[in-house]
Structure formats: structure tokens, C-alpha cells
matplotlib code that plots the C-alpha trace (Angstrom):
import matplotlib.pyplot as plt

x = [-15.9, -17.4, -16.5, -18.5, -21.6, -21.4, -23.3, -20.4, -16.7, -14.2, -10.6, -7.4, -5.8, -3.3, -6.0, -8.0, -4.9, -4.0, -7.5, -7.1, -3.9, -5.6, -8.5, -11.1, -10.3, -9.7, -12.8, -15.0, -16.9, -18.2, -20.0, -19.1, -15.9, -15.5, -11.9, -11.1, -8.0, -8.0, -5.1, -2.9, -4.2, -1.7, 1.2, -0.1, -1.0, 2.5, 4.0, 1.7, 1.4, 4.5, 7.9, 11.0, 14.3, 17.8, 21.3, 21.7, 18.6, 19.6, 23.3, 22.1, 19.9, 22.8, 25.2, 23.1, 23.7, 27.4, 29.5, 32.8, 36.2, 37.7, 34.6, 33.4, 30.5, 26.9, 24.6, 26.4, 29.8, 28.2, 26.1, 29.0, 31.2, 28.4, 27.7, 31.4, 31.7, 28.4, 28.0, 31.4, 30.9, 27.1, 25.6, 23.1, 25.9, 28.1, 25.2, 24.6, 28.2, 28.2, 25.0, 26.3, 29.4, 27.2, 25.0, 28.0, 29.0, 25.4, 25.3, 28.6, 27.3, 24.0, 25.8, 27.8, 24.6, 22.8, 25.7, 25.6, 21.8, 21.8, 24.8, 23.0, 19.8, 21.7, 23.3, 19.9, 17.8, 20.1, 18.0, 19.3, 16.8, 18.0, 14.5, 12.6, 9.2, 9.0, 6.0, 6.0, 5.9, 8.8, 11.6, 14.2, 12.7, 12.6, 16.2, 17.0, 15.2, 18.4, 19.8, 16.4, 16.1, 19.7, 19.0, 15.7, 17.3, 20.2, 17.9, 15.7, 18.7, 19.6, 16.0, 16.2, 19.5, 18.1, 15.3, 17.9, 19.7, 16.5, 15.9, 19.4, 18.9, 15.6, 17.4, 20.1, 18.0, 19.5, 23.1, 25.1, 27.5]
y = [19.4, 22.8, 22.4, 19.2, 20.9, 24.1, 24.7, 26.7, 26.6, 29.0, 27.7, 28.3, 26.1, 24.8, 23.5, 21.9, 20.0, 19.0, 17.7, 15.8, 14.2, 13.4, 11.7, 14.3, 14.0, 17.8, 19.2, 16.2, 15.1, 17.7, 17.5, 20.8, 22.8, 26.4, 27.4, 31.1, 32.0, 28.7, 29.8, 29.2, 25.7, 23.9, 25.6, 24.9, 21.3, 20.7, 21.9, 19.7, 16.6, 16.7, 15.2, 17.4, 15.6, 16.9, 15.6, 16.9, 15.2, 11.9, 12.2, 13.4, 10.3, 8.0, 9.8, 8.9, 5.3, 5.7, 8.7, 7.8, 8.5, 10.6, 10.7, 7.1, 7.8, 6.7, 4.0, 1.2, 1.7, 2.2, -1.0, -2.9, -2.0, -2.9, -6.2, -7.2, -6.4, -7.8, -11.1, -12.5, -15.9, -15.8, -16.8, -13.9, -11.5, -12.8, -12.5, -8.9, -7.9, -9.4, -7.6, -4.3, -4.7, -5.4, -2.4, -0.1, -1.0, -0.5, 2.9, 3.9, 2.7, 4.5, 7.8, 7.4, 6.6, 9.6, 12.0, 10.7, 11.1, 14.7, 15.6, 14.4, 16.1, 19.4, 18.9, 18.3, 20.9, 23.5, 26.3, 29.7, 29.6, 26.4, 24.8, 23.1, 21.3, 18.0, 16.1, 12.5, 13.3, 15.7, 15.2, 15.5, 12.6, 10.4, 11.2, 10.3, 7.0, 4.8, 7.0, 7.1, 3.3, 2.9, 5.2, 3.6, 0.1, 1.2, 2.7, -0.4, -2.6, -0.4, -0.8, -4.6, -4.7, -2.6, -5.1, -7.9, -5.9, -5.5, -9.2, -9.9, -7.4, -9.1, -12.4, -10.9, -8.9, -5.8, -5.0, -4.4, -1.4]
z = [20.1, 19.2, 15.5, 15.2, 16.6, 14.5, 11.3, 9.9, 10.8, 9.3, 9.2, 7.4, 4.8, 7.4, 9.7, 6.9, 5.8, 9.3, 9.7, 6.5, 7.7, 11.1, 9.2, 10.3, 14.0, 14.4, 12.7, 12.6, 9.5, 7.0, 3.7, 2.1, 2.1, 0.9, 0.4, 0.6, -1.4, -3.1, -5.3, -2.2, -1.5, -3.7, -2.1, 1.4, 0.5, -0.9, 2.4, 4.5, 2.3, 0.3, 1.0, 1.2, 0.9, 0.5, 0.7, 4.3, 5.6, 4.1, 5.2, 8.7, 9.1, 7.9, 10.2, 13.2, 12.3, 11.3, 10.4, 8.6, 10.0, 11.4, 13.6, 13.3, 15.5, 15.6, 16.7, 14.9, 16.6, 20.0, 19.7, 18.4, 21.4, 23.8, 22.0, 22.1, 25.9, 26.9, 25.1, 24.0, 22.4, 22.5, 19.1, 19.1, 20.1, 17.3, 14.8, 16.0, 15.5, 12.0, 11.1, 12.5, 10.4, 7.3, 8.2, 8.5, 4.9, 3.7, 5.4, 3.8, 0.4, 0.9, 1.7, -1.6, -3.5, -2.0, -2.9, -6.5, -6.7, -5.4, -7.5, -10.7, -9.5, -9.1, -12.5, -14.3, -12.5, -10.9, -9.6, -8.6, -5.8, -4.3, -4.3, -7.0, -6.8, -8.8, -10.0, -11.0, -14.7, -14.7, -17.2, -14.5, -12.5, -15.7, -16.3, -12.7, -12.7, -12.4, -9.6, -7.8, -8.0, -6.7, -3.8, -2.9, -3.1, -0.9, 1.7, 1.6, 2.3, 5.2, 6.6, 6.2, 8.0, 10.8, 11.1, 11.4, 14.1, 16.0, 15.8, 17.1, 19.9, 20.9, 21.1, 23.3, 25.7, 27.3, 26.6, 29.7, 29.7]

ax = plt.figure().add_subplot(projection="3d")
ax.plot(x, y, z, "-o")
ax.set_aspect("equal")
plt.show()
């Protein structure tokens, strides 16, 4: 790597932060860093290291699992249909169907919780620009603590149920069409 052998390497903010994320595997180790236009570093760091979440990304992820009627599509209905066809009467198949039914309810609840969270967020911090940056000590985040906890709890339950589905699938083996 030429960067590792050089005495001086000039890079932009984006590459420095990418290297930070990659644990110095891009640029290699260095002892000193001079940042040109350091006033832009916070913005670029937020873009690289921050987390951006909105209602559409959460709903989109949940919709991949289960979208409500009239569509009623997603991974859960597809797996449920296959499980019913492939392993009728099999204990793991029955457990899988039951867990998928539970997961479908959790996803529906999670969607409702996410809508409530983002509605209150918009109510508390509506911005004419559509974007706001929050820090852990912001008033808005303190006022959203109950909704945040509910959303995190709901998403955590979905993750636990997905782990149960994975365990059931491992017990079943491949689902035949």
C-alpha cells in the first residue's frame, strides 16, 4: 500500500472517515493528522458515522417482512405458505407457523409504534427543511423518551422473533416449494 509507505498522505474528510470505520485498513496506521477545512469535519463525520432514520426506512424494513392488507405481502406470508405446504403436521413446521403468526402481529404493532414515534417527533420538532440533527442531550429526545423506548422495545421483540423463526427453519431444513 503506497499510503502506508509514504511520509505524507493528503486525503479528504471522506477517506479519513472511511479509514476510521475500516479501522485503519485503508490508509494504514498514522500518528498525526492535519485536517484541512476542519470546520467541515463535523458535517462529514455525521454523514459517515451518524445514523439516519425516518418513518419510510422503518416502514420499508417492516414491509419487507409483512405489509398489511390489501397487499398482505412480504417474507412472513411467503414463508408461512411454504411451511404449511412443506411440513404439515411436523412439530418444527407447526412451531414455525405459530412463530410467523406471532411475528406478523409484532410487525404490525411495530409499524403502529413507529408511526406514533415519528408523528410525535414531527410535532415536537417540525422543521421547514424536513431534516433535523439531534444530539443525545436535546430537549426533543428527552420529551420522546417514552416513544423511543416503545419503538426500541418493539423492534427488539421483532428481532427476537426473527431469531426464533431462524431456529425453526434450521430445525426444518430446506422448505420445498
